Backbone of each chain as nested JSON, in Angstrom:
{
  "chains": [
    {"id": "A", "residues": [
      {"number": 1, "name": "MET", "atoms": {"N": [99.182, 123.498, 72.444], "CA": [99.696, 123.172, 71.116], "C": [101.185, 123.527, 71.012]}},
      {"number": 2, "name": "LEU", "atoms": {"N": [101.552, 124.624, 71.672], "CA": [102.953, 125.041, 71.624], "C": [103.845, 124.046, 72.362]}},
      {"number": 3, "name": "ASP", "atoms": {"N": [103.272, 123.402, 73.419], "CA": [104.049, 122.495, 74.253], "C": [104.613, 121.342, 73.444]}},
      {"number": 4, "name": "ILE", "atoms": {"N": [103.772, 120.824, 72.521], "CA": [104.193, 119.661, 71.743], "C": [105.413, 120.007, 70.902]}},
      {"number": 5, "name": "TYR", "atoms": {"N": [105.412, 121.212, 70.317], "CA": [106.576, 121.615, 69.527], "C": [107.811, 121.778, 70.403]}},
      {"number": 6, "name": "VAL", "atoms": {"N": [107.602, 122.305, 71.62], "CA": [108.755, 122.447, 72.518], "C": [109.349, 121.094, 72.84]}},
      {"number": 7, "name": "TRP", "atoms": {"N": [108.496, 120.091, 73.13], "CA": [109.037, 118.756, 73.439], "C": [109.752, 118.182, 72.236]}},
      {"number": 8, "name": "PHE", "atoms": {"N": [109.103, 118.294, 71.068], "CA": [109.675, 117.646, 69.881], "C": [111.005, 118.273, 69.489]}},
      {"number": 9, "name": "TYR", "atoms": {"N": [111.055, 119.616, 69.463], "CA": [112.305, 120.25, 69.045], "C": [113.401, 120.058, 70.068]}},
      {"number": 10, "name": "THR", "atoms": {"N": [113.04, 120.076, 71.37], "CA": [114.071, 119.795, 72.378], "C": [114.609, 118.381, 72.229]}},
      {"number": 11, "name": "GLY", "atoms": {"N": [113.702, 117.43, 71.95], "CA": [114.147, 116.052, 71.746], "C": [115.072, 115.919, 70.557]}},
      {"number": 12, "name": "CYS", "atoms": {"N": [114.721, 116.604, 69.451], "CA": [115.574, 116.526, 68.26], "C": [116.943, 117.148, 68.532]}},
      {"number": 13, "name": "ILE", "atoms": {"N": [116.946, 118.314, 69.189], "CA": [118.227, 118.981, 69.489], "C": [119.09, 118.102, 70.382]}},
      {"number": 14, "name": "LEU", "atoms": {"N": [118.46, 117.491, 71.402], "CA": [119.247, 116.656, 72.316], "C": [119.781, 115.424, 71.61]}},
      {"number": 15, "name": "THR", "atoms": {"N": [118.977, 114.831, 70.722], "CA": [119.458, 113.631, 70.026], "C": [120.658, 113.94, 69.146]}},
      {"number": 16, "name": "VAL", "atoms": {"N": [120.546, 115.016, 68.348], "CA": [121.64, 115.351, 67.43], "C": [122.886, 115.782, 68.21]}},
      {"number": 17, "name": "LEU", "atoms": {"N": [122.655, 116.636, 69.231], "CA": [123.776, 117.14, 70.033], "C": [124.478, 116.0, 70.772]}},
      {"number": 18, "name": "GLY", "atoms": {"N": [123.678, 115.085, 71.317], "CA": [124.258, 113.962, 72.046], "C": [125.033, 113.034, 71.133]}},
      {"number": 19, "name": "SER", "atoms": {"N": [124.519, 112.829, 69.923], "CA": [125.238, 111.952, 68.993], "C": [126.564, 112.57, 68.584]}},
      {"number": 20, "name": "ILE", "atoms": {"N": [126.531, 113.882, 68.259], "CA": [127.781, 114.546, 67.865], "C": [128.754, 114.579, 69.041]}},
      {"number": 21, "name": "GLY", "atoms": {"N": [128.22, 114.818, 70.243], "CA": [129.081, 114.829, 71.428], "C": [129.685, 113.47, 71.706]}},
      {"number": 22, "name": "THR", "atoms": {"N": [128.929, 112.4, 71.407], "CA": [129.491, 111.069, 71.613], "C": [130.602, 110.774, 70.622]}},
      {"number": 23, "name": "VAL", "atoms": {"N": [130.426, 111.258, 69.385], "CA": [131.442, 110.95, 68.379], "C": [132.695, 111.778, 68.591]}},
      {"number": 24, "name": "MET", "atoms": {"N": [132.55, 113.109, 68.75], "CA": [133.754, 113.937, 68.809], "C": [133.666, 115.054, 69.846]}},
      {"number": 25, "name": "GLY", "atoms": {"N": [133.146, 114.719, 71.021], "CA": [133.153, 115.698, 72.099], "C": [134.522, 115.794, 72.734]}},
      {"number": 26, "name": "PRO", "atoms": {"N": [134.701, 116.734, 73.685], "CA": [136.002, 116.832, 74.358], "C": [136.222, 115.667, 75.321]}},
      {"number": 27, "name": "GLY", "atoms": {"N": [137.362, 115.003, 75.184], "CA": [137.732, 113.947, 76.122], "C": [137.058, 112.617, 75.892]}},
      {"number": 28, "name": "VAL", "atoms": {"N": [136.657, 112.309, 74.665], "CA": [135.974, 111.034, 74.445], "C": [136.939, 109.86, 74.271]}},
      {"number": 29, "name": "LYS", "atoms": {"N": [138.24, 110.108, 74.413], "CA": [139.177, 108.977, 74.423], "C": [138.911, 108.072, 75.622]}},
      {"number": 30, "name": "ASP", "atoms": {"N": [138.441, 108.682, 76.709], "CA": [138.078, 107.933, 77.908], "C": [136.719, 107.258, 77.675]}},
      {"number": 31, "name": "PRO", "atoms": {"N": [136.626, 105.929, 77.8], "CA": [135.348, 105.275, 77.486], "C": [134.22, 105.642, 78.437]}},
      {"number": 32, "name": "ILE", "atoms": {"N": [134.546, 106.038, 79.665], "CA": [133.473, 106.378, 80.613], "C": [132.826, 107.701, 80.207]}},
      {"number": 33, "name": "VAL", "atoms": {"N": [133.628, 108.608, 79.65], "CA": [133.085, 109.883, 79.166], "C": [132.175, 109.649, 77.965]}},
      {"number": 34, "name": "ARG", "atoms": {"N": [132.584, 108.74, 77.097], "CA": [131.768, 108.446, 75.92], "C": [130.441, 107.806, 76.31]}},
      {"number": 35, "name": "THR", "atoms": {"N": [130.492, 106.912, 77.3], "CA": [129.248, 106.28, 77.764], "C": [128.304, 107.307, 78.382]}},
      {"number": 36, "name": "LEU", "atoms": {"N": [128.884, 108.289, 79.1], "CA": [128.048, 109.336, 79.693], "C": [127.413, 110.205, 78.615]}},
      {"number": 37, "name": "ASN", "atoms": {"N": [128.137, 110.45, 77.516], "CA": [127.574, 111.289, 76.458], "C": [126.426, 110.606, 75.725]}},
      {"number": 38, "name": "THR", "atoms": {"N": [126.408, 109.26, 75.705], "CA": [125.287, 108.598, 75.027], "C": [123.967, 108.793, 75.758]}},
      {"number": 39, "name": "GLU", "atoms": {"N": [124.032, 109.126, 77.044], "CA": [122.797, 109.319, 77.814], "C": [121.993, 110.508, 77.294]}},
      {"number": 40, "name": "ILE", "atoms": {"N": [122.684, 111.512, 76.748], "CA": [121.977, 112.688, 76.219], "C": [121.078, 112.27, 75.065]}},
      {"number": 41, "name": "ALA", "atoms": {"N": [121.643, 111.457, 74.153], "CA": [120.847, 111.01, 73.015], "C": [119.68, 110.147, 73.471]}},
      {"number": 42, "name": "ALA", "atoms": {"N": [119.888, 109.341, 74.527], "CA": [118.801, 108.5, 75.034], "C": [117.652, 109.347, 75.569]}},
      {"number": 43, "name": "VAL", "atoms": {"N": [117.991, 110.416, 76.304], "CA": [116.934, 111.299, 76.831], "C": [116.214, 112.011, 75.693]}},
      {"number": 44, "name": "GLY", "atoms": {"N": [116.958, 112.391, 74.637], "CA": [116.327, 113.035, 73.487], "C": [115.329, 112.131, 72.793]}},
      {"number": 45, "name": "VAL", "atoms": {"N": [115.701, 110.86, 72.602], "CA": [114.779, 109.909, 71.972], "C": [113.545, 109.709, 72.85]}},
      {"number": 46, "name": "SER", "atoms": {"N": [113.738, 109.683, 74.165], "CA": [112.59, 109.555, 75.07], "C": [111.649, 110.74, 74.929]}},
      {"number": 47, "name": "MET", "atoms": {"N": [112.199, 111.947, 74.716], "CA": [111.346, 113.13, 74.536], "C": [110.547, 113.037, 73.243]}},
      {"number": 48, "name": "ILE", "atoms": {"N": [111.137, 112.474, 72.186], "CA": [110.386, 112.307, 70.938], "C": [109.262, 111.285, 71.132]}},
      {"number": 49, "name": "PHE", "atoms": {"N": [109.524, 110.221, 71.898], "CA": [108.453, 109.277, 72.234], "C": [107.331, 109.987, 72.977]}},
      {"number": 50, "name": "LEU", "atoms": {"N": [107.694, 110.892, 73.879], "CA": [106.701, 111.62, 74.676], "C": [105.817, 112.498, 73.793]}},
      {"number": 51, "name": "THR", "atoms": {"N": [106.395, 113.043, 72.727], "CA": [105.606, 113.896, 71.836], "C": [104.468, 113.122, 71.184]}},
      {"number": 52, "name": "TYR", "atoms": {"N": [104.75, 111.864, 70.802], "CA": [103.724, 111.063, 70.137], "C": [102.916, 110.214, 71.099]}},
      {"number": 53, "name": "ASN", "atoms": {"N": [102.967, 110.504, 72.397], "CA": [102.191, 109.806, 73.429], "C": [102.478, 108.306, 73.498]}},
      {"number": 54, "name": "HIS", "atoms": {"N": [103.683, 107.897, 73.132], "CA": [104.031, 106.482, 73.246], "C": [104.611, 106.228, 74.624]}},
      {"number": 55, "name": "THR", "atoms": {"N": [103.729, 106.143, 75.61], "CA": [104.245, 106.087, 76.991], "C": [104.897, 104.765, 77.299]}},
      {"number": 56, "name": "ILE", "atoms": {"N": [104.31, 103.659, 76.802], "CA": [104.882, 102.348, 77.143], "C": [106.261, 102.218, 76.517]}},
      {"number": 57, "name": "ALA", "atoms": {"N": [106.394, 102.705, 75.271], "CA": [107.692, 102.669, 74.604], "C": [108.704, 103.486, 75.38]}},
      {"number": 58, "name": "MET", "atoms": {"N": [108.284, 104.658, 75.88], "CA": [109.203, 105.528, 76.61], "C": [109.647, 104.89, 77.911]}},
      {"number": 59, "name": "LEU", "atoms": {"N": [108.673, 104.279, 78.596], "CA": [108.985, 103.637, 79.881], "C": [109.97, 102.494, 79.683]}},
      {"number": 60, "name": "THR", "atoms": {"N": [109.73, 101.679, 78.661], "CA": [110.622, 100.565, 78.374], "C": [112.001, 101.064, 77.981]}},
      {"number": 61, "name": "PHE", "atoms": {"N": [112.028, 102.158, 77.2], "CA": [113.309, 102.693, 76.744], "C": [114.129, 103.24, 77.91]}},
      {"number": 62, "name": "VAL", "atoms": {"N": [113.46, 103.944, 78.85], "CA": [114.18, 104.478, 80.018], "C": [114.73, 103.337, 80.865]}},
      {"number": 63, "name": "ALA", "atoms": {"N": [113.899, 102.306, 81.071], "CA": [114.344, 101.175, 81.894], "C": [115.504, 100.447, 81.235]}},
      {"number": 64, "name": "SER", "atoms": {"N": [115.409, 100.232, 79.916], "CA": [116.487, 99.5, 79.249], "C": [117.749, 100.337, 79.148]}},
      {"number": 65, "name": "THR", "atoms": {"N": [117.608, 101.679, 79.121], "CA": [118.801, 102.53, 79.137], "C": [119.572, 102.367, 80.449]}},
      {"number": 66, "name": "VAL", "atoms": {"N": [118.825, 102.282, 81.551], "CA": [119.486, 102.076, 82.846], "C": [120.228, 100.752, 82.864]}},
      {"number": 67, "name": "ILE", "atoms": {"N": [119.574, 99.693, 82.356], "CA": [120.193, 98.364, 82.405], "C": [121.416, 98.306, 81.485]}},
      {"number": 68, "name": "ILE", "atoms": {"N": [121.303, 98.922, 80.297], "CA": [122.425, 98.852, 79.366], "C": [123.588, 99.705, 79.861]}},
      {"number": 69, "name": "THR", "atoms": {"N": [123.283, 100.793, 80.593], "CA": [124.359, 101.585, 81.203], "C": [125.128, 100.749, 82.219]}},
      {"number": 70, "name": "MET", "atoms": {"N": [124.341, 99.989, 83.029], "CA": [124.982, 99.137, 84.03], "C": [125.92, 98.135, 83.372]}},
      {"number": 71, "name": "ILE", "atoms": {"N": [125.446, 97.477, 82.319], "CA": [126.253, 96.435, 81.677], "C": [127.484, 97.036, 80.987]}},
      {"number": 72, "name": "LEU", "atoms": {"N": [127.285, 98.177, 80.289], "CA": [128.395, 98.813, 79.578], "C": [129.486, 99.265, 80.546]}},
      {"number": 73, "name": "LEU", "atoms": {"N": [129.076, 99.88, 81.682], "CA": [130.081, 100.37, 82.612], "C": [130.805, 99.219, 83.285]}},
      {"number": 74, "name": "ARG", "atoms": {"N": [130.076, 98.122, 83.538], "CA": [130.715, 96.934, 84.113], "C": [131.782, 96.403, 83.164]}},
      {"number": 75, "name": "ALA", "atoms": {"N": [131.423, 96.387, 81.866], "CA": [132.376, 95.9, 80.867], "C": [133.588, 96.822, 80.775]}},
      {"number": 76, "name": "VAL", "atoms": {"N": [133.347, 98.137, 80.832], "CA": [134.453, 99.094, 80.735], "C": [135.403, 98.937, 81.914]}},
      {"number": 77, "name": "VAL", "atoms": {"N": [134.838, 98.804, 83.121], "CA": [135.684, 98.651, 84.307], "C": [136.457, 97.344, 84.252]}},
      {"number": 78, "name": "ARG", "atoms": {"N": [135.802, 96.281, 83.786], "CA": [136.456, 94.96, 83.71], "C": [137.608, 94.989, 82.701]}},
      {"number": 79, "name": "LEU", "atoms": {"N": [137.383, 95.642, 81.554], "CA": [138.442, 95.72, 80.546], "C": [139.601, 96.553, 81.055]}},
      {"number": 80, "name": "GLU", "atoms": {"N": [139.28, 97.606, 81.829], "CA": [140.351, 98.433, 82.386], "C": [141.148, 97.658, 83.417]}},
      {"number": 81, "name": "GLU", "atoms": {"N": [140.454, 96.801, 84.183], "CA": [141.155, 95.974, 85.164], "C": [142.107, 95.0, 84.481]}},
      {"number": 82, "name": "MET", "atoms": {"N": [141.662, 94.429, 83.365], "CA": [142.502, 93.461, 82.667], "C": [143.614, 94.142, 81.892]}},
      {"number": 83, "name": "GLY", "atoms": {"N": [143.489, 95.468, 81.697], "CA": [144.529, 96.175, 80.955], "C": [144.469, 95.927, 79.474]}},
      {"number": 84, "name": "ALA", "atoms": {"N": [143.251, 95.733, 78.947], "CA": [143.119, 95.436, 77.525], "C": [143.194, 96.722, 76.724]}},
      {"number": 85, "name": "LYS", "atoms": {"N": [143.802, 96.63, 75.551], "CA": [143.812, 97.762, 74.624], "C": [142.63, 97.587, 73.681]}},
      {"number": 86, "name": "VAL", "atoms": {"N": [141.576, 98.378, 73.903], "CA": [140.369, 98.225, 73.091], "C": [140.302, 99.36, 72.086]}}
    ]},
    {"id": "B", "residues": [
      {"number": 1, "name": "MET", "atoms": {"N": [102.12, 141.421, 78.205], "CA": [103.247, 140.676, 78.754], "C": [103.491, 139.429, 77.906]}},
      {"number": 2, "name": "ALA", "atoms": {"N": [104.13, 139.636, 76.776], "CA": [104.364, 138.498, 75.897], "C": [105.449, 137.583, 76.45]}},
      {"number": 3, "name": "LEU", "atoms": {"N": [106.334, 138.186, 77.253], "CA": [107.445, 137.375, 77.773], "C": [106.968, 136.35, 78.788]}},
      {"number": 4, "name": "LEU", "atoms": {"N": [105.935, 136.723, 79.562], "CA": [105.461, 135.811, 80.6], "C": [104.755, 134.598, 80.012]}},
      {"number": 5, "name": "ASP", "atoms": {"N": [104.35, 134.685, 78.747], "CA": [103.716, 133.528, 78.119], "C": [104.69, 132.379, 77.944]}},
      {"number": 6, "name": "PHE", "atoms": {"N": [105.978, 132.692, 77.874], "CA": [106.957, 131.639, 77.676], "C": [107.329, 130.938, 78.967]}},
      {"number": 7, "name": "ILE", "atoms": {"N": [106.888, 131.501, 80.113], "CA": [107.243, 130.846, 81.369], "C": [106.145, 129.849, 81.708]}},
      {"number": 8, "name": "ASN", "atoms": {"N": [106.32, 128.624, 81.242], "CA": [105.476, 127.529, 81.701], "C": [106.364, 126.315, 81.924]}},
      {"number": 9, "name": "ILE", "atoms": {"N": [105.721, 125.228, 82.362], "CA": [106.544, 124.11, 82.857], "C": [107.339, 123.463, 81.731]}},
      {"number": 10, "name": "SER", "atoms": {"N": [106.786, 123.426, 80.498], "CA": [107.567, 122.725, 79.478], "C": [108.695, 123.574, 78.925]}},
      {"number": 11, "name": "THR", "atoms": {"N": [108.518, 124.906, 78.854], "CA": [109.63, 125.735, 78.361], "C": [110.792, 125.733, 79.356]}},
      {"number": 12, "name": "ILE", "atoms": {"N": [110.442, 125.823, 80.646], "CA": [111.511, 125.827, 81.656], "C": [112.219, 124.478, 81.682]}},
      {"number": 13, "name": "SER", "atoms": {"N": [111.442, 123.388, 81.526], "CA": [112.068, 122.06, 81.495], "C": [112.97, 121.908, 80.292]}},
      {"number": 14, "name": "ALA", "atoms": {"N": [112.543, 122.448, 79.151], "CA": [113.382, 122.388, 77.952], "C": [114.683, 123.149, 78.176]}},
      {"number": 15, "name": "ALA", "atoms": {"N": [114.586, 124.334, 78.806], "CA": [115.796, 125.116, 79.063], "C": [116.732, 124.373, 80.0]}},
      {"number": 16, "name": "VAL", "atoms": {"N": [116.156, 123.759, 81.06], "CA": [116.995, 123.039, 82.032], "C": [117.683, 121.854, 81.378]}},
      {"number": 17, "name": "SER", "atoms": {"N": [116.93, 121.109, 80.533], "CA": [117.562, 119.934, 79.931], "C": [118.598, 120.334, 78.885]}},
      {"number": 18, "name": "LEU", "atoms": {"N": [118.376, 121.461, 78.182], "CA": [119.407, 121.904, 77.228], "C": [120.678, 122.341, 77.949]}},
      {"number": 19, "name": "ILE", "atoms": {"N": [120.495, 123.041, 79.086], "CA": [121.673, 123.428, 79.878], "C": [122.422, 122.18, 80.345]}},
      {"number": 20, "name": "GLY", "atoms": {"N": [121.651, 121.154, 80.783], "CA": [122.281, 119.909, 81.221], "C": [123.044, 119.236, 80.104]}},
      {"number": 21, "name": "ALA", "atoms": {"N": [122.451, 119.228, 78.888], "CA": [123.116, 118.559, 77.759], "C": [124.405, 119.273, 77.388]}},
      {"number": 22, "name": "ILE", "atoms": {"N": [124.362, 120.607, 77.327], "CA": [125.576, 121.357, 76.983], "C": [126.639, 121.165, 78.062]}},
      {"number": 23, "name": "GLY", "atoms": {"N": [126.187, 121.114, 79.325], "CA": [127.132, 120.874, 80.416], "C": [127.787, 119.512, 80.32]}},
      {"number": 24, "name": "ILE", "atoms": {"N": [126.983, 118.479, 79.967], "CA": [127.572, 117.139, 79.859], "C": [128.613, 117.107, 78.755]}},
      {"number": 25, "name": "ILE", "atoms": {"N": [128.315, 117.764, 77.631], "CA": [129.259, 117.67, 76.511], "C": [130.536, 118.468, 76.804]}},
      {"number": 26, "name": "LEU", "atoms": {"N": [130.391, 119.663, 77.383], "CA": [131.561, 120.542, 77.471], "C": [132.434, 120.323, 78.707]}},
      {"number": 27, "name": "LEU", "atoms": {"N": [131.851, 119.847, 79.834], "CA": [132.692, 119.687, 81.023], "C": [133.549, 118.435, 80.885]}},
      {"number": 28, "name": "PRO", "atoms": {"N": [134.853, 118.518, 81.168], "CA": [135.708, 117.361, 80.923], "C": [135.712, 116.311, 82.04]}},
      {"number": 29, "name": "LYS", "atoms": {"N": [135.498, 116.708, 83.315], "CA": [135.654, 115.737, 84.397], "C": [134.384, 114.896, 84.563]}},
      {"number": 30, "name": "PRO", "atoms": {"N": [134.508, 113.579, 84.821], "CA": [133.328, 112.715, 84.899], "C": [132.356, 113.077, 86.026]}},
      {"number": 31, "name": "VAL", "atoms": {"N": [132.852, 113.563, 87.157], "CA": [131.933, 113.866, 88.263], "C": [131.072, 115.086, 87.921]}},
      {"number": 32, "name": "ASP", "atoms": {"N": [131.675, 116.09, 87.27], "CA": [130.897, 117.242, 86.796], "C": [129.837, 116.799, 85.801]}},
      {"number": 33, "name": "LYS", "atoms": {"N": [130.214, 115.819, 84.973], "CA": [129.26, 115.306, 83.991], "C": [128.074, 114.649, 84.674]}},
      {"number": 34, "name": "VAL", "atoms": {"N": [128.327, 113.914, 85.769], "CA": [127.219, 113.254, 86.468], "C": [126.282, 114.287, 87.085]}},
      {"number": 35, "name": "ILE", "atoms": {"N": [126.845, 115.39, 87.595], "CA": [126.003, 116.445, 88.157], "C": [125.12, 117.061, 87.076]}},
      {"number": 36, "name": "MET", "atoms": {"N": [125.711, 117.322, 85.896], "CA": [124.929, 117.876, 84.798], "C": [123.904, 116.875, 84.27]}},
      {"number": 37, "name": "PHE", "atoms": {"N": [124.206, 115.588, 84.397], "CA": [123.27, 114.549, 83.991], "C": [122.019, 114.578, 84.871]}},
      {"number": 38, "name": "ALA", "atoms": {"N": [122.212, 114.843, 86.174], "CA": [121.062, 114.998, 87.073], "C": [120.184, 116.163, 86.62]}},
      {"number": 39, "name": "LEU", "atoms": {"N": [120.816, 117.247, 86.148], "CA": [120.059, 118.406, 85.635], "C": [119.249, 118.026, 84.404]}},
      {"number": 40, "name": "LEU", "atoms": {"N": [119.885, 117.273, 83.499], "CA": [119.2, 116.835, 82.266], "C": [117.98, 115.988, 82.595]}},
      {"number": 41, "name": "GLN", "atoms": {"N": [118.131, 115.084, 83.565], "CA": [117.008, 114.223, 83.901], "C": [115.928, 114.968, 84.657]}},
      {"number": 42, "name": "GLY", "atoms": {"N": [116.315, 116.0, 85.394], "CA": [115.305, 116.846, 86.028], "C": [114.431, 117.53, 84.993]}},
      {"number": 43, "name": "GLY", "atoms": {"N": [115.064, 118.029, 83.922], "CA": [114.289, 118.634, 82.831], "C": [113.38, 117.633, 82.148]}},
      {"number": 44, "name": "PHE", "atoms": {"N": [113.877, 116.411, 81.996], "CA": [113.087, 115.364, 81.34], "C": [111.841, 115.017, 82.164]}},
      {"number": 45, "name": "ILE", "atoms": {"N": [112.019, 114.88, 83.479], "CA": [110.873, 114.544, 84.336], "C": [109.871, 115.695, 84.356]}},
      {"number": 46, "name": "GLY", "atoms": {"N": [110.373, 116.933, 84.344], "CA": [109.465, 118.081, 84.245], "C": [108.653, 118.05, 82.973]}},
      {"number": 47, "name": "MET", "atoms": {"N": [109.287, 117.606, 81.882], "CA": [108.569, 117.523, 80.609], "C": [107.503, 116.437, 80.634]}},
      {"number": 48, "name": "ILE", "atoms": {"N": [107.773, 115.308, 81.292], "CA": [106.75, 114.259, 81.407], "C": [105.582, 114.767, 82.264]}},
      {"number": 49, "name": "VAL", "atoms": {"N": [105.888, 115.529, 83.307], "CA": [104.821, 116.068, 84.157], "C": [103.971, 117.064, 83.367]}},
      {"number": 50, "name": "ALA", "atoms": {"N": [104.616, 117.838, 82.471], "CA": [103.856, 118.774, 81.635], "C": [102.922, 118.043, 80.687]}},
      {"number": 51, "name": "ALA", "atoms": {"N": [103.266, 116.788, 80.32], "CA": [102.369, 115.993, 79.48], "C": [101.294, 115.293, 80.301]}},
      {"number": 52, "name": "LYS", "atoms": {"N": [101.306, 115.493, 81.613], "CA": [100.322, 114.927, 82.547], "C": [100.356, 113.401, 82.62]}},
      {"number": 53, "name": "TYR", "atoms": {"N": [101.503, 112.796, 82.295], "CA": [101.645, 111.358, 82.514], "C": [102.344, 111.158, 83.853]}},
      {"number": 54, "name": "LEU", "atoms": {"N": [101.574, 111.277, 84.94], "CA": [102.22, 111.289, 86.259], "C": [102.725, 109.908, 86.656]}},
      {"number": 55, "name": "ASP", "atoms": {"N": [102.078, 108.843, 86.166], "CA": [102.565, 107.504, 86.503], "C": [103.91, 107.22, 85.83]}},
      {"number": 56, "name": "VAL", "atoms": {"N": [104.018, 107.664, 84.569], "CA": [105.294, 107.503, 83.871], "C": [106.369, 108.347, 84.545]}},
      {"number": 57, "name": "ALA", "atoms": {"N": [105.97, 109.54, 85.004], "CA": [106.93, 110.404, 85.699], "C": [107.426, 109.734, 86.967]}},
      {"number": 58, "name": "MET", "atoms": {"N": [106.522, 109.027, 87.657], "CA": [106.94, 108.319, 88.87], "C": [107.958, 107.238, 88.546]}},
      {"number": 59, "name": "ALA", "atoms": {"N": [107.677, 106.459, 87.505], "CA": [108.602, 105.386, 87.133], "C": [109.949, 105.949, 86.696]}},
      {"number": 60, "name": "ALA", "atoms": {"N": [109.92, 107.036, 85.901], "CA": [111.175, 107.638, 85.441], "C": [111.951, 108.219, 86.62]}},
      {"number": 61, "name": "ALA", "atoms": {"N": [111.234, 108.821, 87.567], "CA": [111.909, 109.395, 88.725], "C": [112.507, 108.326, 89.612]}},
      {"number": 62, "name": "LEU", "atoms": {"N": [111.922, 107.103, 89.599], "CA": [112.547, 106.025, 90.367], "C": [113.727, 105.412, 89.626]}},
      {"number": 63, "name": "LEU", "atoms": {"N": [113.674, 105.39, 88.286], "CA": [114.739, 104.722, 87.522], "C": [115.975, 105.602, 87.349]}},
      {"number": 64, "name": "ASP", "atoms": {"N": [115.788, 106.925, 87.278], "CA": [116.918, 107.797, 86.985], "C": [118.012, 107.807, 88.055]}},
      {"number": 65, "name": "PRO", "atoms": {"N": [117.663, 107.858, 89.365], "CA": [118.744, 107.828, 90.355], "C": [119.537, 106.536, 90.348]}},
      {"number": 66, "name": "ILE", "atoms": {"N": [118.905, 105.413, 89.907], "CA": [119.657, 104.164, 89.8], "C": [120.802, 104.338, 88.811]}},
      {"number": 67, "name": "SER", "atoms": {"N": [120.494, 104.995, 87.689], "CA": [121.513, 105.247, 86.672], "C": [122.641, 106.118, 87.226]}},
      {"number": 68, "name": "THR", "atoms": {"N": [122.26, 107.149, 88.005], "CA": [123.27, 108.039, 88.596], "C": [124.175, 107.279, 89.56]}},
      {"number": 69, "name": "VAL", "atoms": {"N": [123.562, 106.411, 90.373], "CA": [124.357, 105.649, 91.352], "C": [125.315, 104.701, 90.638]}},
      {"number": 70, "name": "ILE", "atoms": {"N": [124.825, 104.053, 89.562], "CA": [125.69, 103.142, 88.808], "C": [126.87, 103.898, 88.209]}},
      {"number": 71, "name": "LEU", "atoms": {"N": [126.589, 105.086, 87.665], "CA": [127.665, 105.89, 87.066], "C": [128.702, 106.283, 88.115]}},
      {"number": 72, "name": "LEU", "atoms": {"N": [128.219, 106.676, 89.311], "CA": [129.17, 107.084, 90.354], "C": [130.026, 105.912, 90.805]}},
      {"number": 73, "name": "ILE", "atoms": {"N": [129.392, 104.737, 90.967], "CA": [130.158, 103.552, 91.367], "C": [131.22, 103.235, 90.328]}},
      {"number": 74, "name": "ALA", "atoms": {"N": [130.845, 103.318, 89.048], "CA": [131.795, 102.997, 87.98], "C": [132.94, 104.0, 87.958]}},
      {"number": 75, "name": "ILE", "atoms": {"N": [132.627, 105.294, 88.176], "CA": [133.696, 106.307, 88.152], "C": [134.687, 106.068, 89.287]}},
      {"number": 76, "name": "ILE", "atoms": {"N": [134.149, 105.77, 90.489], "CA": [135.032, 105.528, 91.635], "C": [135.901, 104.306, 91.383]}},
      {"number": 77, "name": "LYS", "atoms": {"N": [135.283, 103.249, 90.827], "CA": [136.011, 102.003, 90.629], "C": [137.094, 102.159, 89.558]}},
      {"number": 78, "name": "ILE", "atoms": {"N": [136.764, 102.868, 88.482], "CA": [137.745, 102.998, 87.398], "C": [138.9, 103.9, 87.844]}},
      {"number": 79, "name": "ASN", "atoms": {"N": [138.588, 104.888, 88.699], "CA": [139.642, 105.731, 89.272], "C": [140.598, 104.904, 90.12]}},
      {"number": 80, "name": "ASP", "atoms": {"N": [140.005, 104.007, 90.919], "CA": [140.782, 103.129, 91.78], "C": [141.691, 102.222, 90.965]}},
      {"number": 81, "name": "VAL", "atoms": {"N": [141.125, 101.643, 89.908], "CA": [141.897, 100.718, 89.065], "C": [143.058, 101.439, 88.413]}},
      {"number": 82, "name": "ARG", "atoms": {"N": [142.792, 102.67, 87.918], "CA": [143.862, 103.4, 87.229], "C": [144.973, 103.795, 88.183]}},
      {"number": 83, "name": "ARG", "atoms": {"N": [144.585, 104.196, 89.438], "CA": [145.615, 104.582, 90.397], "C": [146.485, 103.382, 90.785]}},
      {"number": 84, "name": "LYS", "atoms": {"N": [145.785, 102.226, 90.964], "CA": [146.528, 101.025, 91.337], "C": [147.508, 100.625, 90.225]}},
      {"number": 85, "name": "LYS", "atoms": {"N": [147.05, 100.769, 89.0], "CA": [147.904, 100.399, 87.863], "C": [149.114, 101.326, 87.763]}},
      {"number": 86, "name": "LEU", "atoms": {"N": [148.882, 102.625, 88.022], "CA": [149.964, 103.601, 87.982], "C": [151.0, 103.281, 89.051]}},
      {"number": 87, "name": "ARG", "atoms": {"N": [150.497, 102.904, 90.265], "CA": [151.416, 102.624, 91.358], "C": [152.258, 101.39, 91.067]}},
      {"number": 88, "name": "SER", "atoms": {"N": [151.617, 100.364, 90.51], "CA": [152.38, 99.139, 90.216], "C": [153.407, 99.39, 89.11]}},
      {"number": 89, "name": "GLN", "atoms": {"N": [153.068, 100.29, 88.199], "CA": [154.015, 100.631, 87.147], "C": [155.235, 101.366, 87.717]}},
      {"number": 90, "name": "GLU", "atoms": {"N": [154.968, 102.271, 88.708], "CA": [156.078, 102.993, 89.331], "C": [156.991, 102.043, 90.081]}},
      {"number": 91, "name": "GLU", "atoms": {"N": [156.381, 101.076, 90.795], "CA": [157.206, 100.095, 91.517], "C": [158.06, 99.282, 90.558]}},
      {"number": 92, "name": "LEU", "atoms": {"N": [157.493, 98.983, 89.409], "CA": [158.236, 98.232, 88.395], "C": [159.418, 99.055, 87.893]}},
      {"number": 93, "name": "ASN", "atoms": {"N": [159.21, 100.385, 87.777], "CA": [160.285, 101.239, 87.28], "C": [161.414, 101.361, 88.285]}},
      {"number": 94, "name": "ILE", "atoms": {"N": [161.04, 101.418, 89.618], "CA": [162.075, 101.561, 90.644], "C": [162.898, 100.279, 90.727]}},
      {"number": 95, "name": "ALA", "atoms": {"N": [162.203, 99.114, 90.661], "CA": [162.892, 97.83, 90.802], "C": [163.548, 97.386, 89.512]}}
    ]}
  ]
}
């Protein structure tokens, strides 16, 4: 019974901490740092899914996080190559 | 021994993932962040194992290193692009 609370509270802490870190963490002017900070919030949301036994949702969320990371980083590198001011 | 009651797989996983999260937020260099990200995902997989969803743990353990590899490739590439841009700017200044 205690385990469920540990998962849920860790998930909540990671989600809030990751969101605040994405908005105003150290060095977030660099887009690659900001993209890395969003991963914390993604893992936190996955932990909340785990608390409610939503395994299929969690699996889909982890897989789509990987794919969206790939696309976002590709876009960031491409924009940096073009020298765009975003 | 009340303290030993807290040593189980989900408490240790929670501690590891919290350390990873704080490390990702506070360390400024991207490569250090990727190392701390591996720590965060290790805690996450430990937590799935504590819930006894071993098939989900297998899938997550296969998907997480893909994310790490993509991040490393992007960091190397963006470093390369920035250095090349700096060099071309210096050549422009000399000429």
